[in-house]
DSSP file (Angstrom, degrees, kcal/mol; ACC not computed):
  #  RESIDUE AA STRUCTURE BP1 BP2  ACC     N-H-->O    O-->H-N    N-H-->O    O-->H-N    TCO  KAPPA ALPHA  PHI   PSI    X-CA   Y-CA   Z-CA
    1    1 A X              0   0    0      0, 0.0     2,-0.5     0, 0.0    20,-0.1   0.000 360.0 360.0 360.0 131.9   13.3   27.0   18.1
    2    2 A X        -     0   0    0     18,-0.5    18,-2.2     2,-0.0     2,-0.2  -0.976 360.0-164.3-118.8 110.3   13.6   27.6   14.4
    3    3 A X  E     +A   19   0A   0     -2,-0.5     2,-0.3    16,-0.2    16,-0.2  -0.651  13.1 174.5-103.7 155.6   16.4   30.1   13.6
    4    4 A X  E     -A   18   0A   0     14,-1.8    14,-2.7    -2,-0.2     2,-0.4  -0.972  33.2-111.3-150.5 157.9   17.2   32.0   10.4
    5    5 A X  E     +A   17   0A   0     -2,-0.3     2,-0.3    12,-0.2    12,-0.2  -0.794  41.5 176.9 -93.5 138.0   19.8   34.7    9.5
    6    6 A X  E     -A   16   0A   0     10,-2.5    10,-3.0    -2,-0.4     2,-0.5  -0.984  30.5-123.2-144.1 149.4   18.2   38.2    8.8
    7    7 A X  E     -A   15   0A   0     -2,-0.3     2,-0.4     8,-0.2     8,-0.2  -0.833  30.2-167.1 -96.9 124.2   19.4   41.6    7.9
    8    8 A X  E     -A   14   0A   0      6,-3.0     6,-2.0    -2,-0.5     3,-0.1  -0.879  18.6-169.9-115.0 148.9   18.2   44.3   10.3
    9    9 A X        +     0   0    0     -2,-0.4     2,-0.4     4,-0.2     4,-0.3   0.510  53.2 102.5-107.6 -10.5   18.4   48.1    9.9
   10   10 A X  S    S-     0   0    0      2,-0.2    -1,-0.2     1,-0.2     4,-0.1  -0.996  93.7  -4.7-133.4 133.2   17.5   49.3   13.4
   11   11 A X  S    S-     0   0    0     -2,-0.4     2,-0.3    -3,-0.1    -1,-0.2  -0.994 142.8 -14.6 -81.1 -10.9   19.1   50.5   15.6
   12   12 A X  S    S-     0   0    0      2,-0.0    -2,-0.2    57,-0.0     2,-0.1  -0.993  79.1 -91.9-152.2 153.2   22.0   49.7   13.4
   13   13 A X        +     0   0    0     -2,-0.3    55,-2.6    -4,-0.3     2,-0.3  -0.374  64.2 139.2 -69.4 134.4   22.6   47.6   10.3
   14   14 A X  E     -AB   8  67A   0     -6,-2.0    -6,-3.0    53,-0.3     2,-0.5  -0.990  55.9-106.7-164.2 160.9   23.6   44.1   11.3
   15   15 A X  E     -AB   7  66A   0     51,-2.4    50,-2.9    -2,-0.3    51,-1.8  -0.896  46.1-172.1 -95.1 126.9   23.2   40.4   10.5
   16   16 A X  E     -AB   6  64A   0    -10,-3.0   -10,-2.5    -2,-0.5     2,-0.6  -0.892  27.3-131.6-124.8 152.4   21.1   38.8   13.2
   17   17 A X  E     +AB   5  63A   0     46,-3.2    46,-2.5    -2,-0.3     2,-0.3  -0.927  40.3 178.0 -98.3 119.7   20.0   35.3   14.2
   18   18 A X  E     -AB   4  62A   0    -14,-2.7   -14,-1.8    -2,-0.6     2,-0.2  -0.854  29.6-110.0-130.2 162.1   16.2   35.3   14.8
   19   19 A X  E     -A    3   0A   0     42,-1.3     2,-0.3    39,-0.4   -16,-0.2  -0.582  29.1-155.4 -85.6 149.4   13.4   33.0   15.7
   20   20 A X        -     0   0    0    -18,-2.2   -18,-0.5    -2,-0.2    38,-0.1  -0.853  27.7 -90.3-119.1 160.5   10.7   32.1   13.2
   21   21 A X        -     0   0    0     -2,-0.3     2,-0.4     9,-0.2    36,-0.1  -0.329  45.9 -99.1 -66.5 150.3    7.1   30.9   13.7
   22   22 A X    >   -     0   0    0     34,-0.3     3,-1.4     1,-0.2     8,-0.3  -0.572  28.0-151.6 -68.1 120.8    6.3   27.2   14.0
   23   23 A X  T 3  S+     0   0    0     -2,-0.4    -1,-0.2     1,-0.3     8,-0.1   0.734  94.9  50.3 -68.8 -20.5    5.0   26.1   10.5
   24   24 A X  T 3  S+     0   0    0      6,-0.1     2,-0.3     5,-0.0    -1,-0.3   0.140  76.5 133.7-104.4  21.6    2.9   23.4   12.1
   25   25 A X    <>  -     0   0    0     -3,-1.4     4,-1.3     1,-0.2     5,-0.2  -0.565  45.2-154.9 -71.7 131.4    1.2   25.6   14.8
   26   26 A X  T  4 S+     0   0    0     -2,-0.3    -1,-0.2     1,-0.2    -3,-0.0   0.691  88.9  55.5 -77.7 -19.5   -2.5   24.8   14.8
   27   27 A X  T  4 S+     0   0    0      1,-0.1    -1,-0.2    -3,-0.0    -2,-0.0   0.901 125.6  14.1 -80.4 -46.8   -3.4   28.2   16.2
   28   28 A X  T >4 S-     0   0    0     -6,-0.1     3,-1.4     6,-0.1     5,-0.3   0.433  91.6-126.1-113.1   0.2   -1.7   30.5   13.6
   29   29 A X  T 3< S-     0   0    0     -4,-1.3    -3,-0.1     1,-0.3    -6,-0.1   0.798  74.7 -56.8  58.6  29.9   -1.0   28.1   10.7
   30   30 A X  T 3  S+     0   0    0     -8,-0.3    -1,-0.3    -5,-0.2    -9,-0.2   0.578 113.8 114.0  84.9   6.6    2.7   29.2   10.7
   31   31 A X  S <  S-     0   0    0     -3,-1.4    -2,-0.1     2,-0.2   -10,-0.1   0.709  80.9-123.3 -84.3 -23.1    2.0   32.9   10.2
   32   32 A X  S    S+     0   0    0    -10,-0.2    22,-2.2   -12,-0.1     2,-0.3   0.373  79.7  17.5  92.8  -5.0    3.3   33.9   13.7
   33   33 A X  E    S-C   53   0B   0     20,-0.3     2,-0.4    -5,-0.3    20,-0.2  -0.978  77.2-100.2-179.2 175.7    0.1   35.6   14.7
   34   34 A X  E     -C   52   0B   0     18,-2.7    18,-2.8    -2,-0.3     2,-0.4  -0.961  28.1-144.0-118.1 131.8   -3.7   36.0   14.2
   35   35 A X  E     -C   51   0B   0     -2,-0.4     2,-0.6    16,-0.2    16,-0.2  -0.793   8.4-160.8 -91.9 131.1   -5.0   39.0   12.3
   36   36 A X  E     -C   50   0B   0     14,-3.3    14,-2.9    -2,-0.4     2,-0.2  -0.947  11.9-149.3-116.3 114.4   -8.3   40.5   13.5
   37   37 A X  E     -C   49   0B   0     -2,-0.6     2,-0.3    12,-0.2    12,-0.2  -0.493  17.0-174.0 -76.3 144.8  -10.0   42.7   10.9
   38   38 A X  E     -C   48   0B   0     10,-2.1     9,-2.7    -2,-0.2    10,-1.3  -0.981   9.4-145.1-142.2 158.7  -12.1   45.5   12.1
   39   39 A X  E     -C   46   0B   0     -2,-0.3     2,-0.4     7,-0.3     7,-0.2  -0.656  33.0 -86.8-117.6 170.9  -14.4   48.0   10.4
   40   40 A X     >  -     0   0    0      5,-2.9     4,-2.7    -2,-0.2     5,-0.1  -0.657  34.4-141.3 -72.8 124.4  -15.4   51.7   10.8
   41   41 A X  T  4 S+     0   0    0     -2,-0.4    -1,-0.1     1,-0.2    -2,-0.0   0.794  98.1  47.2 -61.1 -28.2  -18.3   51.8   13.3
   42   42 A X  T  4 S+     0   0    0      1,-0.1    -1,-0.2     3,-0.1    -2,-0.0   0.923 129.3  17.4 -81.0 -45.3  -20.1   54.5   11.3
   43   43 A X  T  4 S-     0   0    0      2,-0.1    -2,-0.2     3,-0.0     3,-0.1   0.658  89.8-130.9-101.5 -21.2  -19.8   53.1    7.7
   44   44 A X     <  +     0   0    0     -4,-2.7    -3,-0.1     1,-0.3     2,-0.1   0.502  59.5 140.5  81.9  -1.5  -19.0   49.4    8.4
   45   45 A X        -     0   0    0     -5,-0.1    -5,-2.9     1,-0.1    -1,-0.3  -0.402  66.3 -83.5 -77.9 155.8  -16.1   49.6    5.8
   46   46 A X  E     +C   39   0B   0     -7,-0.2    -7,-0.3     1,-0.1    -1,-0.1  -0.322  49.1 172.0 -57.7 131.3  -12.8   47.9    6.4
   47   47 A X  E     -     0   0B   0     -9,-2.7     2,-0.3     1,-0.4    -8,-0.2   0.611  51.1 -65.2-119.0 -19.1  -10.5   50.1    8.6
   48   48 A X  E     -C   38   0B   0    -10,-1.3   -10,-2.1     2,-0.0    -1,-0.4  -0.987  46.3 -84.2 159.7-168.8   -7.6   47.9    9.4
   49   49 A X  E     -C   37   0B   0     -2,-0.3     2,-0.4   -12,-0.2   -12,-0.2  -0.983  19.9-148.2-142.3 125.6   -6.2   44.9   11.1
   50   50 A X  E     -C   36   0B   0    -14,-2.9   -14,-3.3    -2,-0.4     2,-0.5  -0.776  21.0-144.4 -87.6 136.7   -5.1   44.3   14.7
   51   51 A X  E     -C   35   0B   0     -2,-0.4     2,-0.7   -16,-0.2   -16,-0.2  -0.915  12.2-168.2-108.4 124.1   -2.3   41.7   14.9
   52   52 A X  E     -C   34   0B   0    -18,-2.8   -18,-2.7    -2,-0.5    -2,-0.0  -0.929  22.3-132.0-109.3 112.0   -2.1   39.3   17.9
   53   53 A X  E     -C   33   0B   0     -2,-0.7   -20,-0.3   -20,-0.2     2,-0.2  -0.308  20.4-123.6 -65.7 144.7    1.2   37.5   18.1
   54   54 A X    >   -     0   0    0    -22,-2.2     3,-1.1     1,-0.1    -1,-0.1  -0.489  12.3-124.0 -84.6 155.4    1.1   33.7   18.6
   55   55 A X  T 3  S+     0   0    0      1,-0.2    -1,-0.1    -2,-0.2    -2,-0.1   0.609 103.9  73.0 -75.4  -8.8    2.8   31.9   21.5
   56   56 A X  T 3  S+     0   0    0    -34,-0.1     2,-0.3     1,-0.1   -34,-0.3   0.423  99.1  51.5 -83.0   4.2    4.7   29.7   19.1
   57   57 A X    <   -     0   0    0     -3,-1.1     2,-0.6   -36,-0.1   -36,-0.1  -0.998  60.6-159.2-146.3 136.5    7.0   32.6   18.1
   58   58 A X    >   -     0   0    0     -2,-0.3     3,-1.1   -38,-0.1   -39,-0.4  -0.930  11.8-173.0-114.8 101.7    9.0   35.2   20.1
   59   59 A X  T 3  S+     0   0    0     -2,-0.6    -1,-0.1     1,-0.3   -38,-0.0   0.551  81.2  54.3 -78.0  -8.0    9.5   38.1   17.6
   60   60 A X  T 3  S+     0   0    0    -42,-0.0     2,-1.0     2,-0.0    -1,-0.3   0.470  80.2 104.9-103.6  -5.2   11.9   40.0   19.9
   61   61 A X    <   +     0   0    0     -3,-1.1   -42,-1.3   -42,-0.0     2,-0.3  -0.663  47.4 138.2 -78.5 107.6   14.4   37.0   20.4
   62   62 A X  E     -B   18   0A   0     -2,-1.0     2,-0.4   -44,-0.2   -44,-0.2  -0.995  38.8-152.8-153.9 148.0   17.4   37.8   18.3
   63   63 A X  E     -B   17   0A   0    -46,-2.5   -46,-3.2    -2,-0.3     2,-0.5  -0.974  24.4-125.2-122.3 128.8   21.2   37.6   18.5
   64   64 A X  E     +B   16   0A   0     -2,-0.4   -48,-0.3   -48,-0.2     3,-0.1  -0.642  29.1 175.1 -78.0 125.6   23.5   39.9   16.6
   65   65 A X  E     +     0   0A   0    -50,-2.9     2,-0.3    -2,-0.5   -49,-0.2   0.834  69.4   5.6 -93.4 -44.2   25.9   37.9   14.5
   66   66 A X  E     -B   15   0A   0    -51,-1.8   -51,-2.4     2,-0.0    -1,-0.3  -0.886  64.0-145.3-147.3 108.2   27.8   40.6   12.6
   67   67 A X  E     -B   14   0A   0     -2,-0.3     2,-0.4   -53,-0.2   -53,-0.3  -0.577  25.2-140.7 -69.2 138.5   27.4   44.4   13.0
   68   68 A X        -     0   0    0    -55,-2.6   -55,-0.2    -2,-0.3    -1,-0.0  -0.813  15.6-110.4-102.3 139.7   27.8   46.0    9.6
   69   69 A X    >   -     0   0    0     -2,-0.4     3,-1.9     1,-0.1    -1,-0.1  -0.283  29.0-113.7 -65.6 154.7   29.7   49.3    9.1
   70   70 A X  T 3  S+     0   0    0      1,-0.3    -1,-0.1     3,-0.0    -2,-0.0   0.752 115.7  55.6 -62.3 -24.4   27.7   52.4    8.1
   71   71 A X  T 3  S+     0   0    0      1,-0.1     2,-1.4     2,-0.0    -1,-0.3   0.560  83.5  94.1 -84.8  -5.2   29.3   52.5    4.7
   72   72 A X    <   +     0   0    0     -3,-1.9     2,-0.3   -59,-0.1    -1,-0.1  -0.678  60.7 111.4 -92.7  92.7   28.3   49.0    3.9
   73   73 A X  S    S-     0   0    0     -2,-1.4     2,-0.4   -60,-0.0    -3,-0.0  -0.957  73.4 -81.2-151.7 167.3   25.0   49.5    2.1
   74   74 A X        -     0   0    0     -2,-0.3     2,-0.4     1,-0.0    -2,-0.0  -0.596  41.3-164.1 -75.8 128.7   23.6   49.2   -1.4
   75   75 A X        -     0   0    0     -2,-0.4     3,-0.1     1,-0.0     2,-0.0  -0.907  26.5-107.5-111.1 145.0   24.3   52.0   -3.8
   76   76 A X        -     0   0    0     -2,-0.4     2,-0.1     1,-0.1    -1,-0.0  -0.339  42.4-104.1 -64.3 147.0   22.5   52.6   -6.9
   77   77 A X        -     0   0    0      1,-0.1     2,-0.2    -2,-0.0    -1,-0.1  -0.453  20.5-147.9 -71.5 148.9   24.6   51.7  -10.1
   78   78 A X        +     0   0    0     -2,-0.1     2,-0.3    -3,-0.1    -1,-0.1  -0.437  37.6 153.1-114.5  55.2   26.0   54.6  -12.0
   79   79 A X        -     0   0    0     -2,-0.2     2,-0.3     1,-0.0    -2,-0.0  -0.609  37.6-132.1 -85.4 141.3   25.9   53.2  -15.6
   80   80 A X        -     0   0    0     -2,-0.3    -2,-0.0     2,-0.1    -1,-0.0  -0.727   9.1-149.2 -97.9 145.8   25.6   55.6  -18.3
   81   81 A X  S    S+     0   0    0     -2,-0.3     2,-0.1     2,-0.1    -1,-0.1   0.501  70.4 104.3 -84.0  -2.4   23.2   55.4  -21.2
   82   82 A X  S    S-     0   0    0      1,-0.1    -2,-0.1     2,-0.0     2,-0.1  -0.466  80.4-107.8 -79.5 149.1   25.7   57.2  -23.5
   83   83 A X        -     0   0    0     -2,-0.1    -1,-0.1     1,-0.1    -2,-0.1  -0.393  29.6-111.2 -68.0 154.7   27.7   55.2  -26.1
   84   84 A X              0   0    0      1,-0.3    -1,-0.1    -2,-0.1    -2,-0.0   0.460 360.0 360.0 -73.3   3.6   31.5   54.6  -25.4
   85   85 A X              0   0    0      0, 0.0    -1,-0.3     0, 0.0    -2,-0.0   0.429 360.0 360.0-109.9 360.0   32.6   56.9  -28.2
């Protein structure tokens, strides 16, 4: 298990400890899953990618370290372009 600290926004803002993919996994090359591209059957053009999670990673395994209050968020700076005089 390879753990890292991450900020989550849902269902509530919190700092969580989460699992990461194995960087030496031969199946997914450390990406955590395999992408399967598919095309539109009528035109043959690219239509999207299906994501198949790899077994080296559990993306739902996470532990809340610190719930953050609702007012604890980034706010834009309110600097003025006007000169100080």
